[in-house]
DSSP file (Angstrom, degrees, kcal/mol; ACC not computed):
  #  RESIDUE AA STRUCTURE BP1 BP2  ACC     N-H-->O    O-->H-N    N-H-->O    O-->H-N    TCO  KAPPA ALPHA  PHI   PSI    X-CA   Y-CA   Z-CA
    1    1 A M     >        0   0    0      0, 0.0     4,-1.6     0, 0.0     5,-0.1   0.000 360.0 360.0 360.0 -39.5   -5.5   31.0  -27.5
    2    2 A E  H  >  +     0   0    0      1,-0.2     4,-1.8     2,-0.2     5,-0.1   0.880 360.0  52.2 -64.1 -37.6   -6.3   32.1  -23.9
    3    3 A E  H  > S+     0   0    0      1,-0.2     4,-2.4     2,-0.2    -1,-0.2   0.881 105.2  54.2 -67.7 -37.6   -8.7   29.2  -23.5
    4    4 A S  H  > S+     0   0    0      2,-0.2     4,-2.4     1,-0.2    -1,-0.2   0.876 107.0  51.5 -66.0 -35.8   -6.2   26.6  -24.7
    5    5 A K  H  X S+     0   0    0     -4,-1.6     4,-2.6     2,-0.2    -1,-0.2   0.919 110.8  48.3 -64.8 -42.6   -3.7   27.8  -22.0
    6    6 A K  H  X S+     0   0    0     -4,-1.8     4,-2.5     2,-0.2    -2,-0.2   0.894 111.2  50.2 -65.1 -40.0   -6.4   27.4  -19.4
    7    7 A E  H  X S+     0   0    0     -4,-2.4     4,-2.5     2,-0.2    -2,-0.2   0.915 111.7  48.0 -63.9 -42.8   -7.3   24.0  -20.6
    8    8 A V  H  X S+     0   0    0     -4,-2.4     4,-2.6     2,-0.2    -2,-0.2   0.916 111.8  50.1 -63.7 -42.5   -3.7   22.9  -20.5
    9    9 A E  H  X S+     0   0    0     -4,-2.6     4,-2.7     2,-0.2    -2,-0.2   0.898 110.8  49.5 -62.8 -40.5   -3.3   24.3  -17.0
   10   10 A K  H  X S+     0   0    0     -4,-2.5     4,-2.4     2,-0.2    -2,-0.2   0.921 111.6  48.5 -65.1 -42.9   -6.4   22.5  -15.8
   11   11 A R  H  X S+     0   0    0     -4,-2.5     4,-2.2     2,-0.2    -2,-0.2   0.914 113.4  47.2 -62.3 -42.7   -5.2   19.2  -17.3
   12   12 A M  H  X S+     0   0    0     -4,-2.6     4,-2.7     2,-0.2     5,-0.2   0.910 110.7  52.3 -65.1 -41.7   -1.7   19.7  -15.7
   13   13 A E  H  X S+     0   0    0     -4,-2.7     4,-2.4     1,-0.2    -2,-0.2   0.910 110.7  47.4 -60.5 -43.0   -3.4   20.6  -12.4
   14   14 A K  H  X S+     0   0    0     -4,-2.4     4,-2.3     2,-0.2    -1,-0.2   0.896 112.4  49.7 -65.9 -39.7   -5.5   17.4  -12.5
   15   15 A E  H  X S+     0   0    0     -4,-2.2     4,-2.4     2,-0.2    -2,-0.2   0.915 112.3  46.7 -66.6 -42.7   -2.4   15.3  -13.4
   16   16 A V  H  X S+     0   0    0     -4,-2.7     4,-2.6     2,-0.2     5,-0.2   0.921 112.6  50.2 -64.3 -43.8   -0.3   16.8  -10.6
   17   17 A E  H  X S+     0   0    0     -4,-2.4     4,-2.4    -5,-0.2    -2,-0.2   0.895 110.6  50.5 -61.6 -39.9   -3.2   16.3   -8.1
   18   18 A K  H  X S+     0   0    0     -4,-2.3     4,-2.3     2,-0.2    -2,-0.2   0.925 112.1  46.2 -63.5 -45.1   -3.6   12.7   -9.3
   19   19 A R  H  X S+     0   0    0     -4,-2.4     4,-2.4     2,-0.2    -2,-0.2   0.897 113.2  48.9 -66.9 -40.5    0.2   11.9   -8.8
   20   20 A V  H  X S+     0   0    0     -4,-2.6     4,-2.7     2,-0.2     5,-0.2   0.919 111.3  50.4 -64.7 -43.0    0.3   13.6   -5.4
   21   21 A T  H  X S+     0   0    0     -4,-2.4     4,-2.5    -5,-0.2    -2,-0.2   0.917 111.4  48.0 -60.9 -44.2   -2.8   11.7   -4.3
   22   22 A E  H  X S+     0   0    0     -4,-2.3     4,-2.6     2,-0.2    -1,-0.2   0.907 112.9  48.3 -62.3 -42.8   -1.2    8.4   -5.4
   23   23 A A  H  X S+     0   0    0     -4,-2.4     4,-2.8     2,-0.2     5,-0.2   0.917 113.3  46.4 -66.5 -43.3    2.1    9.2   -3.7
   24   24 A V  H  X S+     0   0    0     -4,-2.7     4,-2.6     2,-0.2     5,-0.2   0.916 113.9  48.7 -66.3 -42.0    0.4   10.1   -0.4
   25   25 A T  H  X S+     0   0    0     -4,-2.5     4,-2.3    -5,-0.2    -2,-0.2   0.927 114.1  45.9 -62.5 -44.9   -1.8    7.0   -0.5
   26   26 A S  H  X S+     0   0    0     -4,-2.6     4,-2.3     2,-0.2    -2,-0.2   0.927 114.2  47.7 -64.7 -45.6    1.1    4.8   -1.2
   27   27 A G  H  X S+     0   0    0     -4,-2.8     4,-2.5     2,-0.2    -2,-0.2   0.896 112.2  49.4 -62.6 -41.1    3.3    6.4    1.5
   28   28 A T  H  X S+     0   0    0     -4,-2.6     4,-2.6    -5,-0.2     5,-0.2   0.916 110.5  50.5 -64.5 -43.0    0.5    6.2    4.0
   29   29 A T  H  X S+     0   0    0     -4,-2.3     4,-2.4    -5,-0.2    -2,-0.2   0.915 111.5  48.3 -60.4 -44.0   -0.1    2.5    3.2
   30   30 A I  H  X S+     0   0    0     -4,-2.3     4,-2.5     2,-0.2    -2,-0.2   0.926 112.9  47.2 -63.7 -46.0    3.6    1.7    3.6
   31   31 A L  H  X S+     0   0    0     -4,-2.5     4,-2.6     2,-0.2    -2,-0.2   0.900 113.0  48.3 -65.3 -41.1    3.9    3.5    6.9
   32   32 A V  H  X S+     0   0    0     -4,-2.6     4,-2.6     2,-0.2     5,-0.2   0.920 112.7  48.7 -65.2 -43.0    0.7    1.9    8.4
   33   33 A T  H  X S+     0   0    0     -4,-2.4     4,-2.4    -5,-0.2    -2,-0.2   0.914 112.6  48.5 -62.4 -43.1    1.9   -1.5    7.3
   34   34 A F  H  X S+     0   0    0     -4,-2.5     4,-2.5    -5,-0.2    -2,-0.2   0.924 112.5  48.0 -62.3 -45.5    5.3   -0.9    8.8
   35   35 A A  H  X S+     0   0    0     -4,-2.6     4,-2.4     2,-0.2    -2,-0.2   0.918 113.1  46.9 -63.9 -43.9    3.8    0.3   12.1
   36   36 A V  H  X S+     0   0    0     -4,-2.6     4,-2.4     1,-0.2    -1,-0.2   0.919 113.5  48.8 -65.2 -42.8    1.4   -2.6   12.4
   37   37 A T  H  X S+     0   0    0     -4,-2.4     4,-2.3    -5,-0.2    -2,-0.2   0.904 111.3  50.4 -62.9 -41.0    4.2   -5.1   11.6
   38   38 A F  H  X S+     0   0    0     -4,-2.5     4,-2.3     2,-0.2    -2,-0.2   0.918 110.5  48.5 -64.6 -43.9    6.5   -3.5   14.1
   39   39 A V  H  X S+     0   0    0     -4,-2.4     4,-2.4     1,-0.2    -2,-0.2   0.916 111.8  49.5 -63.4 -42.4    3.9   -3.6   16.9
   40   40 A I  H  X S+     0   0    0     -4,-2.4     4,-2.6     1,-0.2    -1,-0.2   0.904 110.4  51.4 -61.9 -40.7    3.2   -7.2   16.1
   41   41 A M  H  X S+     0   0    0     -4,-2.3     4,-2.5     2,-0.2    -2,-0.2   0.900 109.5  49.7 -64.3 -40.8    6.9   -8.0   16.2
   42   42 A V  H  X S+     0   0    0     -4,-2.3     4,-2.4     2,-0.2    -2,-0.2   0.935 112.8  46.5 -63.0 -46.3    7.3   -6.3   19.6
   43   43 A V  H  X S+     0   0    0     -4,-2.4     4,-2.2     2,-0.2     5,-0.2   0.917 113.4  48.7 -63.9 -43.9    4.3   -8.2   21.1
   44   44 A V  H  X S+     0   0    0     -4,-2.6     4,-2.5     1,-0.2     5,-0.3   0.930 112.4  48.3 -63.3 -44.8    5.5  -11.5   19.7
   45   45 A L  H  X S+     0   0    0     -4,-2.5     4,-1.8    -5,-0.2    -1,-0.2   0.907 110.4  52.5 -61.7 -41.1    9.1  -11.0   21.0
   46   46 A K  H  X S+     0   0    0     -4,-2.4     4,-0.7     1,-0.2    24,-0.4   0.921 117.9  34.7 -61.9 -45.4    7.8  -10.0   24.4
   47   47 A F  H  X S+     0   0    0     -4,-2.2     4,-0.6     1,-0.2    -1,-0.2   0.772 118.5  49.4 -86.4 -25.0    5.6  -13.1   24.9
   48   48 A V  H  X S+     0   0    0     -4,-2.5     4,-2.8    -5,-0.2     5,-0.3   0.767  96.8  72.9 -82.2 -25.6    7.8  -15.6   23.1
   49   49 A W  H  X S+     0   0    0     -4,-1.8     4,-2.8    -5,-0.3     5,-0.4   0.928  96.7  46.9 -54.1 -51.4   11.0  -14.5   25.0
   50   50 A A  H  X S+     0   0    0     -4,-0.7     4,-1.0     1,-0.2    -1,-0.2   0.868 115.5  47.0 -62.4 -36.2   10.0  -16.1   28.3
   51   51 A W  H  X S+     0   0    0     -4,-0.6     4,-1.0     2,-0.1    -1,-0.2   0.925 120.0  35.6 -71.3 -46.0    9.0  -19.4   26.6
   52   52 A V  H  X S+     0   0    0     -4,-2.8     4,-2.7     2,-0.2     5,-0.3   0.919 115.2  51.5 -79.4 -45.1   12.1  -19.7   24.4
   53   53 A V  H  X S+     0   0    0     -4,-2.8     4,-3.0    -5,-0.3     8,-0.2   0.903 108.6  51.1 -64.4 -41.0   14.8  -18.4   26.7
   54   54 A I  H  < S+     0   0    0     -4,-1.0    -1,-0.2    -5,-0.4    -2,-0.2   0.890 114.8  44.3 -63.5 -37.5   13.9  -20.6   29.6
   55   55 A D  H  < S+     0   0    0     -4,-1.0    -2,-0.2    -5,-0.2    -1,-0.2   0.889 120.4  39.3 -72.3 -39.8   14.0  -23.7   27.4
   56   56 A L  H  < S+     0   0    0     -4,-2.7    -2,-0.2     1,-0.2    -3,-0.2   0.874 130.4  23.6 -79.7 -38.3   17.2  -22.7   25.6
   57   57 A F     X  +     0   0    0     -4,-3.0     4,-2.1    -5,-0.3    -1,-0.2  -0.476  66.1 150.0-128.0  61.1   19.2  -21.3   28.6
   58   58 A P  H  > S+     0   0    0      0, 0.0     4,-2.3     0, 0.0     5,-0.1   0.883  78.2  49.5 -64.4 -36.4   17.8  -22.8   31.8
   59   59 A G  H  > S+     0   0    0      2,-0.2     4,-2.0     1,-0.2     6,-0.2   0.907 110.8  48.8 -67.8 -41.7   21.1  -22.6   33.6
   60   60 A A  H  >>S+     0   0    0      2,-0.2     5,-2.4     1,-0.2     6,-1.1   0.875 112.7  48.7 -66.6 -37.3   21.7  -19.0   32.6
   61   61 A V  H ><5S+     0   0    0     -4,-2.1     3,-0.7     3,-0.2    -2,-0.2   0.912 110.4  51.1 -67.3 -42.5   18.2  -18.0   33.7
   62   62 A A  H 3<5S+     0   0    0     -4,-2.3    -2,-0.2     1,-0.2    -1,-0.2   0.855 112.2  46.5 -63.8 -34.9   18.7  -19.9   37.0
   63   63 A Q  H 3<5S-     0   0    0     -4,-2.0    -1,-0.2    -5,-0.1    -2,-0.2   0.573 115.6-116.1 -83.0  -9.0   22.0  -18.1   37.7
   64   64 A G  T <<5S+     0   0    0     -3,-0.7    -3,-0.2    -4,-0.6    -2,-0.1   0.634  80.7 123.5  83.9  14.6   20.5  -14.7   36.7
   65   65 A L  S   <S+     0   0    0     -5,-2.4     2,-0.4    -6,-0.2    -4,-0.2   0.815  78.4  31.3 -75.1 -31.0   22.7  -14.2   33.7
   66   66 A I  S    S-     0   0    0     -6,-1.1     2,-0.3    -9,-0.1    -2,-0.2  -0.993  87.4-121.9-128.4 133.6   19.6  -13.8   31.4
   67   67 A N        -     0   0    0     -2,-0.4    -6,-0.1     1,-0.1   -14,-0.1  -0.545   9.3-150.9 -72.5 136.2   16.3  -12.4   32.4
   68   68 A A  S    S+     0   0    0     -2,-0.3     2,-0.5    -7,-0.2   -14,-0.2   0.725  85.3  56.1 -77.5 -21.1   13.4  -14.8   31.9
   69   69 A D  S    S-     0   0    0    -16,-0.1     2,-0.4   -20,-0.1    -1,-0.1  -0.954  77.5-146.4-117.0 129.0   11.0  -11.9   31.4
   70   70 A L        -     0   0    0     -2,-0.5   -20,-0.1   -24,-0.4   -21,-0.1  -0.781  17.3-130.2 -94.3 131.6   11.7   -9.2   28.7
   71   71 A T     >  -     0   0    0     -2,-0.4     4,-2.2     1,-0.1     5,-0.1  -0.341  22.3-113.5 -74.5 162.4   10.6   -5.6   29.4
   72   72 A W  H  > S+     0   0    0      2,-0.2     4,-2.2     1,-0.2     5,-0.2   0.890 117.9  51.1 -64.8 -38.3    8.6   -3.7   26.9
   73   73 A L  H  > S+     0   0    0      2,-0.2     4,-2.4     1,-0.2    -1,-0.2   0.921 110.7  47.8 -65.6 -42.3   11.5   -1.3   26.2
   74   74 A A  H  > S+     0   0    0      1,-0.2     4,-2.7     2,-0.2    -1,-0.2   0.873 110.0  53.8 -64.7 -35.8   13.9   -4.2   25.7
   75   75 A A  H  X S+     0   0    0     -4,-2.2     4,-2.3     2,-0.2    -2,-0.2   0.894 108.9  48.6 -65.1 -39.5   11.3   -5.8   23.3
   76   76 A V  H  X S+     0   0    0     -4,-2.2     4,-2.2     2,-0.2    -2,-0.2   0.931 112.8  47.5 -65.3 -45.0   11.1   -2.6   21.3
   77   77 A K  H  X S+     0   0    0     -4,-2.4     4,-2.2     1,-0.2    -2,-0.2   0.916 113.2  48.3 -61.7 -43.0   14.9   -2.4   21.1
   78   78 A F  H  X S+     0   0    0     -4,-2.7     4,-2.8     1,-0.2    -1,-0.2   0.878 109.5  53.1 -66.0 -37.7   15.1   -6.0   20.1
   79   79 A A  H  X S+     0   0    0     -4,-2.3     4,-2.6     2,-0.2    -1,-0.2   0.882 108.1  50.5 -65.2 -37.9   12.4   -5.5   17.4
   80   80 A V  H  X S+     0   0    0     -4,-2.2     4,-2.5     2,-0.2     5,-0.2   0.933 112.1  47.8 -64.7 -44.6   14.4   -2.6   16.0
   81   81 A L  H  X S+     0   0    0     -4,-2.2     4,-2.6     2,-0.2    -2,-0.2   0.930 113.5  46.5 -61.1 -45.9   17.5   -4.8   15.8
   82   82 A V  H  X S+     0   0    0     -4,-2.8     4,-2.0     1,-0.2    -1,-0.2   0.909 112.5  51.5 -63.7 -41.5   15.6   -7.7   14.2
   83   83 A G  H  <>S+     0   0    0     -4,-2.6     5,-2.3     2,-0.2     4,-0.4   0.912 112.2  45.1 -61.6 -43.9   14.0   -5.3   11.8
   84   84 A V  H ><5S+     0   0    0     -4,-2.5     3,-1.0     1,-0.2     5,-0.2   0.928 115.1  47.4 -66.4 -44.6   17.3   -3.8   10.7
   85   85 A L  H 3<5S+     0   0    0     -4,-2.6    -1,-0.2     1,-0.2    -2,-0.2   0.797 108.3  56.1 -69.2 -26.7   19.1   -7.1   10.4
   86   86 A S  T 3<5S-     0   0    0     -4,-2.0    -1,-0.2    -5,-0.2    -2,-0.2   0.509 121.0-102.3 -86.6  -2.1   16.2   -8.6    8.4
   87   87 A G  T <>5 +     0   0    0     -3,-1.0     4,-1.9    -4,-0.4    -3,-0.2   0.804  66.4 150.3  94.0  29.9   16.4   -6.0    5.8
   88   88 A V  H  ><S+     0   0    0     -5,-2.3     4,-2.7     1,-0.2     5,-0.2   0.889  75.0  59.3 -59.4 -37.3   13.5   -3.6    6.6
   89   89 A Y  H  > S+     0   0    0     -6,-0.3     4,-2.4     1,-0.2    -1,-0.2   0.934 106.5  44.7 -57.1 -49.3   15.5   -0.8    5.0
   90   90 A H  H  > S+     0   0    0      1,-0.2     4,-2.4     2,-0.2    -1,-0.2   0.858 112.3  53.2 -66.8 -34.3   15.8   -2.5    1.7
   91   91 A T  H  X S+     0   0    0     -4,-1.9     4,-2.2     2,-0.2    -2,-0.2   0.926 110.9  45.8 -65.5 -44.0   12.1   -3.4    1.7
   92   92 A L  H  X S+     0   0    0     -4,-2.7     4,-2.4     2,-0.2     5,-0.2   0.913 112.2  50.6 -65.8 -42.1   11.1    0.2    2.4
   93   93 A I  H  X S+     0   0    0     -4,-2.4     4,-1.9    -5,-0.2    -1,-0.2   0.925 111.8  48.3 -61.7 -43.9   13.4    1.5   -0.3
   94   94 A G  H  X S+     0   0    0     -4,-2.4     4,-0.8     1,-0.2    -1,-0.2   0.885 110.8  51.2 -63.1 -38.1   12.0   -1.0   -2.8
   95   95 A A  H >< S+     0   0    0     -4,-2.2     3,-0.5     1,-0.2     4,-0.3   0.907 111.9  45.8 -66.4 -42.0    8.4    0.0   -1.8
   96   96 A F  H >< S+     0   0    0     -4,-2.4     3,-0.8     1,-0.2    -1,-0.2   0.803 109.0  56.3 -72.3 -28.2    9.1    3.7   -2.3
   97   97 A N  H 3< S+     0   0    0     -4,-1.9    -1,-0.2     1,-0.2    -2,-0.2   0.675  93.6  69.5 -76.9 -16.3   10.8    3.1   -5.6
   98   98 A R  T <<        0   0    0     -4,-0.8    -1,-0.2    -3,-0.5    -2,-0.2   0.632 360.0 360.0 -75.0 -12.0    7.8    1.3   -7.0
   99   99 A Q    <         0   0    0     -3,-0.8    -1,-0.2    -4,-0.3    -2,-0.1   0.510 360.0 360.0 -63.7 360.0    5.8    4.5   -7.1
């Protein structure tokens, strides 16, 4: 009887370890994917801004109403706004619920 308890405990320990490992791996993958995507979005916004804004709003740029060059901090803020508006929250919730 004592051996069967130990066997059950070992099986449960292995199962818990397996589930924790899967959850940590999945969470890490999601966070790394999110971070890489966010960095790419910031870089793209930074370099596309000067190209698009000057073409769309040449008069506003000439008058100084809109900066032709986007700062890195403004690009990060804009990336956060774009991410929130595009539904990153729902994507992350869906990814975590698939576990």
